[in-house]
VMD Tcl script that builds the backbone (N, CA, C; Angstrom):
set m [mol new atoms 195]
animate dup $m
set s [atomselect $m all]
$s set {name element resname resid chain x y z} {
  {N N MET 1 A 23.695 20.267 16.504}
  {CA C MET 1 A 22.968 21.042 15.522}
  {C C MET 1 A 21.729 20.259 15.088}
  {N N SER 2 A 20.650 20.931 14.885}
  {CA C SER 2 A 19.384 20.301 14.514}
  {C C SER 2 A 19.427 19.808 13.074}
  {N N ARG 3 A 18.771 18.682 12.851}
  {CA C ARG 3 A 18.716 18.123 11.495}
  {C C ARG 3 A 17.585 18.741 10.696}
  {N N ARG 4 A 16.780 19.567 11.366}
  {CA C ARG 4 A 15.635 20.170 10.683}
  {C C ARG 4 A 15.997 21.574 10.226}
  {N N GLY 5 A 16.253 21.711 8.998}
  {CA C GLY 5 A 16.595 23.014 8.461}
  {C C GLY 5 A 16.301 23.028 6.978}
  {N N LYS 6 A 16.505 24.173 6.386}
  {CA C LYS 6 A 16.260 24.269 4.945}
  {C C LYS 6 A 17.237 23.381 4.197}
  {N N GLY 7 A 16.743 22.692 3.212}
  {CA C GLY 7 A 17.584 21.834 2.407}
  {C C GLY 7 A 17.896 20.496 3.039}
  {N N ARG 8 A 17.319 20.230 4.170}
  {CA C ARG 8 A 17.564 18.963 4.859}
  {C C ARG 8 A 16.525 17.940 4.435}
  {N N ARG 9 A 16.846 16.675 4.723}
  {CA C ARG 9 A 15.885 15.606 4.456}
  {C C ARG 9 A 14.670 15.781 5.353}
  {N N PRO 10 A 13.496 15.353 4.870}
  {CA C PRO 10 A 12.310 15.433 5.727}
  {C C PRO 10 A 12.484 14.519 6.938}
  {N N SER 11 A 11.806 14.871 8.003}
  {CA C SER 11 A 11.892 14.047 9.204}
  {C C SER 11 A 11.295 12.676 8.929}
  {N N ARG 12 A 11.607 11.739 9.799}
  {CA C ARG 12 A 11.050 10.392 9.630}
  {C C ARG 12 A 9.533 10.432 9.679}
  {N N ALA 13 A 8.990 11.252 10.580}
  {CA C ALA 13 A 7.532 11.347 10.691}
  {C C ALA 13 A 6.928 11.847 9.385}
  {N N ALA 14 A 7.553 12.844 8.772}
  {CA C ALA 14 A 7.046 13.374 7.501}
  {C C ALA 14 A 7.150 12.325 6.405}
  {N N ALA 15 A 8.227 11.562 6.406}
  {CA C ALA 15 A 8.396 10.510 5.399}
  {C C ALA 15 A 7.336 9.428 5.573}
  {N N VAL 16 A 7.053 9.062 6.810}
  {CA C VAL 16 A 6.026 8.045 7.073}
  {C C VAL 16 A 4.661 8.568 6.652}
  {N N GLU 17 A 4.358 9.824 6.974}
  {CA C GLU 17 A 3.072 10.412 6.583}
  {C C GLU 17 A 2.917 10.412 5.069}
  {N N ARG 18 A 3.994 10.724 4.354}
  {CA C ARG 18 A 3.937 10.724 2.884}
  {C C ARG 18 A 3.659 9.322 2.354}
  {N N LYS 19 A 4.289 8.329 2.953}
  {CA C LYS 19 A 4.076 6.947 2.517}
  {C C LYS 19 A 2.667 6.477 2.840}
  {N N VAL 20 A 2.128 6.905 3.985}
  {CA C VAL 20 A 0.751 6.540 4.337}
  {C C VAL 20 A -0.219 7.161 3.335}
  {N N ARG 21 A 0.004 8.426 2.967}
  {CA C ARG 21 A -0.871 9.067 1.971}
  {C C ARG 21 A -0.800 8.337 0.633}
  {N N THR 22 A 0.390 7.908 0.239}
  {CA C THR 22 A 0.537 7.150 -1.005}
  {C C THR 22 A -0.234 5.844 -0.916}
  {N N LEU 23 A -0.119 5.160 0.206}
  {CA C LEU 23 A -0.831 3.901 0.402}
  {C C LEU 23 A -2.340 4.125 0.373}
  {N N GLN 24 A -2.796 5.235 0.944}
  {CA C GLN 24 A -4.225 5.551 0.925}
  {C C GLN 24 A -4.733 5.698 -0.504}
  {N N ARG 25 A -3.900 6.231 -1.388}
  {CA C ARG 25 A -4.313 6.379 -2.795}
  {C C ARG 25 A -4.292 5.053 -3.539}
  {N N LEU 26 A -3.390 4.155 -3.161}
  {CA C LEU 26 A -3.241 2.886 -3.877}
  {C C LEU 26 A -4.286 1.848 -3.497}
  {N N VAL 27 A -4.681 1.830 -2.233}
  {CA C VAL 27 A -5.591 0.797 -1.736}
  {C C VAL 27 A -7.028 1.276 -1.911}
  {N N PRO 28 A -7.861 0.510 -2.609}
  {CA C PRO 28 A -9.261 0.905 -2.769}
  {C C PRO 28 A -9.931 1.092 -1.406}
  {N N GLY 29 A -10.607 2.224 -1.260}
  {CA C GLY 29 A -11.280 2.525 0.003}
  {C C GLY 29 A -10.336 3.004 1.084}
  {N N GLY 30 A -9.091 3.278 0.724}
  {CA C GLY 30 A -8.095 3.653 1.719}
  {C C GLY 30 A -8.102 5.112 2.119}
  {N N ARG 31 A -8.656 5.955 1.267}
  {CA C ARG 31 A -8.650 7.389 1.582}
  {C C ARG 31 A -9.476 7.655 2.832}
  {N N GLY 32 A -8.902 8.409 3.719}
  {CA C GLY 32 A -9.612 8.797 4.929}
  {C C GLY 32 A -9.502 7.806 6.069}
  {N N LEU 33 A -8.890 6.651 5.833}
  {CA C LEU 33 A -8.744 5.672 6.909}
  {C C LEU 33 A -7.582 6.055 7.817}
  {N N GLN 34 A -7.723 5.729 9.083}
  {CA C GLN 34 A -6.619 5.885 10.026}
  {C C GLN 34 A -5.558 4.840 9.677}
  {N N PRO 35 A -4.302 5.094 10.014}
  {CA C PRO 35 A -3.239 4.150 9.638}
  {C C PRO 35 A -3.508 2.713 10.066}
  {N N GLU 36 A -4.033 2.500 11.265}
  {CA C GLU 36 A -4.289 1.131 11.720}
  {C C GLU 36 A -5.285 0.430 10.803}
  {N N GLN 37 A -6.360 1.142 10.461}
  {CA C GLN 37 A -7.370 0.581 9.560}
  {C C GLN 37 A -6.798 0.407 8.157}
  {N N LEU 38 A -5.985 1.365 7.744}
  {CA C LEU 38 A -5.380 1.307 6.417}
  {C C LEU 38 A -4.479 0.088 6.273}
  {N N PHE 39 A -3.700 -0.216 7.307}
  {CA C PHE 39 A -2.802 -1.370 7.233}
  {C C PHE 39 A -3.591 -2.673 7.162}
  {N N LEU 40 A -4.698 -2.752 7.891}
  {CA C LEU 40 A -5.548 -3.948 7.810}
  {C C LEU 40 A -6.168 -4.070 6.420}
  {N N ARG 41 A -6.663 -2.957 5.889}
  {CA C ARG 41 A -7.254 -2.964 4.549}
  {C C ARG 41 A -6.197 -3.330 3.518}
  {N N THR 42 A -4.975 -2.855 3.701}
  {CA C THR 42 A -3.877 -3.172 2.786}
  {C C THR 42 A -3.576 -4.661 2.794}
  {N N ALA 43 A -3.532 -5.255 3.981}
  {CA C ALA 43 A -3.270 -6.697 4.080}
  {C C ALA 43 A -4.364 -7.485 3.368}
  {N N ASP 44 A -5.621 -7.083 3.558}
  {CA C ASP 44 A -6.730 -7.750 2.868}
  {C C ASP 44 A -6.601 -7.595 1.357}
  {N N TYR 45 A -6.246 -6.399 0.922}
  {CA C TYR 45 A -6.116 -6.117 -0.503}
  {C C TYR 45 A -5.003 -6.958 -1.131}
  {N N ILE 46 A -3.879 -7.066 -0.448}
  {CA C ILE 46 A -2.774 -7.893 -0.946}
  {C C ILE 46 A -3.207 -9.348 -1.043}
  {N N PHE 47 A -3.911 -9.831 -0.021}
  {CA C PHE 47 A -4.402 -11.207 -0.039}
  {C C PHE 47 A -5.312 -11.432 -1.245}
  {N N LEU 48 A -6.240 -10.502 -1.484}
  {CA C LEU 48 A -7.167 -10.653 -2.608}
  {C C LEU 48 A -6.447 -10.581 -3.955}
  {N N LEU 49 A -5.456 -9.716 -4.069}
  {CA C LEU 49 A -4.688 -9.646 -5.314}
  {C C LEU 49 A -3.942 -10.950 -5.576}
  {N N ARG 50 A -3.347 -11.503 -4.531}
  {CA C ARG 50 A -2.633 -12.778 -4.690}
  {C C ARG 50 A -3.604 -13.893 -5.073}
  {N N LEU 51 A -4.794 -13.871 -4.490}
  {CA C LEU 51 A -5.811 -14.865 -4.821}
  {C C LEU 51 A -6.229 -14.733 -6.286}
  {N N GLN 52 A -6.401 -13.500 -6.752}
  {CA C GLN 52 A -6.759 -13.286 -8.152}
  {C C GLN 52 A -5.674 -13.820 -9.084}
  {N N VAL 53 A -4.433 -13.567 -8.758}
  {CA C VAL 53 A -3.323 -14.070 -9.572}
  {C C VAL 53 A -3.356 -15.591 -9.607}
  {N N HIS 54 A -3.572 -16.203 -8.463}
  {CA C HIS 54 A -3.628 -17.665 -8.381}
  {C C HIS 54 A -4.753 -18.214 -9.268}
  {N N VAL 55 A -5.932 -17.624 -9.158}
  {CA C VAL 55 A -7.082 -18.088 -9.945}
  {C C VAL 55 A -6.823 -17.886 -11.436}
  {N N LEU 56 A -6.286 -16.735 -11.802}
  {CA C LEU 56 A -6.023 -16.473 -13.218}
  {C C LEU 56 A -4.970 -17.418 -13.788}
  {N N ARG 57 A -3.974 -17.756 -12.992}
  {CA C ARG 57 A -2.975 -18.728 -13.462}
  {C C ARG 57 A -3.610 -20.089 -13.689}
  {N N LYS 58 A -4.467 -20.514 -12.771}
  {CA C LYS 58 A -5.151 -21.804 -12.928}
  {C C LYS 58 A -6.041 -21.790 -14.166}
  {N N LEU 59 A -6.771 -20.696 -14.369}
  {CA C LEU 59 A -7.636 -20.594 -15.545}
  {C C LEU 59 A -6.823 -20.605 -16.836}
  {N N SER 60 A -5.692 -19.923 -16.834}
  {CA C SER 60 A -4.885 -19.901 -18.055}
  {C C SER 60 A -4.336 -21.291 -18.373}
  {N N LYS 61 A -3.998 -22.065 -17.355}
  {CA C LYS 61 A -3.533 -23.435 -17.594}
  {C C LYS 61 A -4.671 -24.318 -18.099}
  {N N LEU 62 A -5.878 -24.021 -17.663}
  {CA C LEU 62 A -7.034 -24.808 -18.071}
  {C C LEU 62 A -7.396 -24.540 -19.533}
  {N N TYR 63 A -7.328 -23.261 -19.945}
  {CA C TYR 63 A -7.795 -22.893 -21.273}
  {C C TYR 63 A -6.690 -22.747 -22.309}
  {N N LEU 64 A -5.453 -22.607 -21.872}
  {CA C LEU 64 A -4.354 -22.482 -22.825}
  {C C LEU 64 A -3.483 -23.724 -22.744}
  {N N PRO 65 A -3.171 -24.303 -23.907}
  {CA C PRO 65 A -2.359 -25.533 -23.891}
  {C C PRO 65 A -0.931 -25.284 -23.454}
}
mol reanalyze $m
mol bondsrecalc $m
mol representation Tube
mol addrep $m
C-alpha cells in the first residue's frame, strides 16, 4: 500500500523542501538560492555568527570586571 495518501506524513522530499525554504528565510541573502548555494551561504553565516560571539565574549571580558 502506498504511503502517500490523505492524512499521511509528507514525503521525505516534501519535508526536505520545507526545511530548505525555512533555511532560505533564516539565512541573510538565502531567498532564491539553489540548495547547493544555500548550504554554502549557511556555512559562511554560521562561521560569521560564531566569530561574532567570540569577539563579543572577548570584548565583554575586556570591559566588564
